[in-house]
C-alpha positions as MATLAB code, in Angstrom:
seq = 'MTSLQPTAPAGTRPLSGSLEQLSVPDLLQTAEASRRSGRILLFQNGLQGCLWMHDGRVVDAEISGGARGREAVYEMAFWDTGSFEADFTAATVPERIFEPTSALLLEAMRRRDEAMRDAAPPHAAIPDPPPAPPRPLLALHRGLTLLNVAAVSAAEHLEPALLARRLEETRSGLLSEHPVLEVFRVTSDGTVVTSLAEEEVLGRVDPDLLVSGVAQWLLRLFALLERALPGRFSPRRLRAMTEAVQDDLASLGFYRELGFAAEPGD';
ca = [
      97.316  109.446  134.008;
      99.101  107.480  131.651;
     101.928  105.848  132.566;
     105.277  106.259  130.527;
     107.074  103.177  131.382;
     107.324  100.742  128.663;
     105.696   97.662  128.502;
     106.717   95.220  125.319;
     105.410   92.282  125.324;
     107.773   89.273  126.323;
     110.259   87.987  123.956;
     110.747   91.785  121.968;
     113.144   94.607  122.129;
     112.845   97.968  122.162;
     114.798   99.974  119.820;
     116.955  102.131  121.258;
     119.979  104.622  120.799;
     121.157  108.524  120.845;
     119.213  111.253  119.905;
     122.453  112.624  118.925;
     122.179  109.542  116.487;
     118.813  109.498  115.541;
     116.723  112.985  116.324;
     113.089  113.288  117.190;
     111.795  114.718  113.601;
     113.974  111.835  111.990;
     112.282  109.344  114.547;
     108.570  110.684  113.841;
     109.518  110.831  110.114;
     110.556  107.340  109.796;
     107.393  106.126  112.204;
     105.389  108.009  109.671;
     106.700  106.396  106.680;
     106.037  102.993  107.991;
     102.477  103.345  109.495;
     104.159  102.440  112.722;
     102.006  101.873  115.713;
     103.282  102.044  119.643;
     105.310  104.244  121.656;
     108.534  106.104  121.470;
     110.057  107.313  125.248;
     112.117  110.474  125.317;
     114.978  110.634  128.387;
     116.828  113.715  128.213;
     118.308  115.728  131.050;
     116.239  113.769  133.804;
     112.778  114.566  131.871;
     111.248  111.300  130.159;
     108.530  111.937  127.645;
     106.466  109.623  125.475;
     104.397  110.025  122.254;
     102.213  107.442  120.994;
     101.684  106.262  117.371;
      99.044  104.428  115.483;
      99.176  103.886  111.610;
     102.073  106.379  111.853;
     101.005  109.315  113.147;
     101.060  110.356  116.528;
      97.987  110.402  118.752;
      98.848  111.719  121.782;
     101.932  112.703  123.593;
     103.233  113.421  127.148;
     106.524  114.721  129.009;
     106.490  113.351  132.742;
     105.115  116.136  135.135;
     104.639  118.391  132.673;
     102.849  119.653  128.696;
     100.285  116.783  127.365;
      99.187  116.804  123.884;
     100.303  118.645  121.004;
     102.347  121.443  123.315;
     104.430  118.166  124.358;
     105.430  117.553  120.813;
     106.222  120.864  120.045;
     108.414  121.044  122.643;
     110.029  117.257  122.548;
     110.507  117.805  118.902;
     113.577  119.823  119.730;
     114.858  117.449  122.259;
     118.359  116.821  120.678;
     120.807  115.343  124.005;
     119.779  112.586  125.440;
     118.161  108.919  124.235;
     115.313  107.303  123.270;
     113.652  103.959  123.352;
     111.011  103.041  120.347;
     108.888   99.979  121.042;
     106.397   99.513  118.120;
     104.235   97.072  119.353;
     100.430   98.425  119.628;
      99.741  100.244  122.269;
      96.004  101.685  122.714;
      95.413  105.220  123.956;
      92.563  107.753  123.948;
      93.280  110.078  120.762;
      94.147  113.901  121.717;
      96.113  114.627  118.814;
      94.354  114.303  115.040;
      96.828  116.140  112.803;
      99.250  114.301  110.414;
     102.720  114.192  111.836;
     104.876  116.009  109.324;
     102.159  118.719  110.383;
     103.085  118.489  114.069;
     106.442  118.572  112.657;
     105.938  122.043  110.841;
     104.173  123.382  113.716;
     107.047  123.156  116.237;
     109.536  124.745  113.691;
     107.130  127.429  113.042;
     106.764  128.065  116.483;
     110.643  127.896  117.148;
     111.305  130.353  114.257;
     109.028  132.707  116.116;
     110.314  132.222  119.285;
     114.110  133.303  117.700;
     112.335  135.843  116.225;
     110.869  137.414  119.595;
     114.430  136.751  121.071;
     115.976  139.351  119.097;
     117.452  141.530  121.813;
     119.857  138.825  123.915;
     120.699  137.863  120.430;
     122.172  141.457  119.119;
     125.146  141.064  121.150;
     125.845  138.127  118.944;
     127.958  139.684  116.126;
     127.256  136.497  113.962;
     125.136  133.113  113.427;
     127.145  130.379  114.686;
     128.927  128.432  112.095;
     127.537  125.409  110.133;
     129.129  122.018  111.421;
     132.357  121.457  109.819;
     131.628  119.341  106.732;
     133.273  116.287  108.371;
     131.051  116.367  111.014;
     127.740  117.438  109.071;
     128.674  114.026  106.751;
     129.196  111.955  109.915;
     126.160  112.891  111.687;
     123.997  112.564  108.356;
     125.677  108.922  107.456;
     124.286  107.769  111.040;
     120.633  109.256  110.269;
     120.221  107.138  106.996;
     121.932  104.245  108.792;
     119.636  104.172  111.650;
     116.420  105.380  109.640;
     117.151  102.703  107.423;
     117.690  100.109  110.436;
     114.210  101.021  112.177;
     112.471  100.686  109.123;
     114.222   97.099  108.145;
     113.228   96.841  112.032;
     109.611   96.082  110.732;
     110.599   92.934  109.655;
     113.915   91.374  111.080;
     114.795   90.618  114.594;
     116.809   92.886  116.426;
     119.912   90.572  116.700;
     119.632   89.073  113.012;
     118.764   92.668  111.719;
     122.289   93.614  113.986;
     124.132   90.663  112.152;
     123.000   91.852  108.719;
     124.450   95.547  108.944;
     128.035   93.967  110.151;
     127.833   91.863  107.241;
     127.275   94.114  104.942;
     129.723   97.058  106.522;
     132.300   94.135  107.271;
     132.125   92.814  103.262;
     133.094   96.303  102.361;
     135.847   97.323  104.427;
     138.574   96.517  102.619;
     137.077   98.819   99.309;
     135.823  101.566  102.009;
     138.118  101.506  105.158;
     136.444  104.600  106.182;
     133.270  102.599  107.616;
     135.658  101.503  110.208;
     134.289  104.286  112.240;
     130.954  102.989  113.023;
     129.910  100.372  115.181;
     126.413   97.937  115.193;
     125.172   97.509  118.040;
     123.162   94.073  119.715;
     120.153   95.702  118.881;
     120.467   97.133  115.490;
     121.628  100.174  116.272;
     124.780  102.027  114.500;
     126.991  104.402  116.458;
     130.582  105.965  116.109;
     132.928  106.445  118.612;
     134.468  109.380  117.322;
     134.970  112.068  119.536;
     134.565  115.796  117.683;
     138.239  116.528  116.853;
     139.136  112.858  115.674;
     136.302  113.207  112.962;
     137.773  116.453  111.931;
     141.277  114.873  111.522;
     140.102  110.834  110.657;
     136.819  111.501  108.243;
     136.887  112.320  104.454;
     133.624  113.588  103.954;
     133.421  112.631  100.358;
     134.467  108.728  101.379;
     132.715  108.722  104.178;
     128.842  109.418  102.022;
     130.201  107.354   99.385;
     131.102  104.089  101.496;
     127.339  104.781  103.727;
     125.619  104.890  100.419;
     126.987  101.567   99.354;
     126.645  100.103  102.788;
     122.798  101.247  102.095;
     122.786   99.848   98.898;
     124.438   96.690   99.633;
     122.233   96.555  103.188;
     118.809   97.015  100.962;
     119.894   94.164   98.379;
     120.192   91.606  100.591;
     117.592   92.208  101.976;
     115.255   92.634   99.441;
     116.784   88.697   98.473;
     115.262   87.901  101.478;
     112.142   89.503  101.347;
     111.187   90.668   97.932;
     108.761   93.906   97.742;
     109.940   94.876  101.778;
     112.863   96.864  100.750;
     113.549   99.855   98.676;
     116.259  102.940   99.132;
     114.404  104.860   97.638;
     112.058  105.193  101.196;
     114.831  106.951  102.587;
     114.389  109.890  101.066;
     110.756  109.772  102.048;
     111.785  109.231  105.738;
     114.224  111.851  106.068;
     112.822  115.061  104.427;
     113.849  117.400  107.496;
     117.526  116.815  106.410;
     117.004  116.413  102.420;
     119.299  119.085  101.686;
     121.794  118.540  103.901;
     121.796  114.943  102.369;
     121.724  116.397   98.830;
     124.414  118.578   99.535;
     126.867  116.290  101.045;
     126.294  113.830   97.978;
     123.918  111.125   99.908;
     121.552  111.344   97.262;
     123.815  111.176   94.059;
     125.862  108.056   95.515;
     122.205  106.495   96.075;
     120.886  107.252   92.697;
     118.111  109.791   93.468;
     117.415  112.542   92.049;
     118.514  115.849   93.278;
     114.855  116.555   94.282;
     112.055  114.655   94.999;
     109.889  114.702   91.677;
     112.853  115.126   89.146;
];
């Protein structure tokens, strides 16, 4: 069995972060759009999983002591707590999966929907579906999604320390105009996080101001990177990379603030 342990070459650092801030579908769609190769390690509640990528496609997957191949992808797609490490250096493994990554995610969602329908009796006691997250909380979560997907994309061309400096440089430069950006922190490896608890978000975050601030942060970051490395950075890549949450991003106003049409192709 292939080892799940990371073997990054000396001098490289895996990109790491929280699955609450960058979901498994977001990670996979980012890797697919960027045609990444390597491995993504996932950790949740004592479980460890690995997704091997080649040119943006999942070619094998394994949960330690559990499922392998497609079934492992379908299970890990909905790990929504824990952490990840993405090591985008070449890794050679036998291919067990041949579908596009987007097709795997669609099948995972279909299976989840089917399982939820089959679980009707236990849910019959629930009079109403769970409410949608409060708008400030959803705006914060989706802002983190956009920022970290942008960071993963930029990490293809920048070392983690330099990426972290560029993220913090652009954030700090916007604080006087967008003080809401104080709720974010940039880690040394170029991941964007927040230390706010849920109740603090509801009391401190204006969702419209946050959407505007995050959009300006992204636009300034991409403009800075584009000047240094022309032709490699475009905010419009974010739409393709975050297709799984495009309804949230459009309804919150992120697409408008980033200058995107409401729907692809408009």
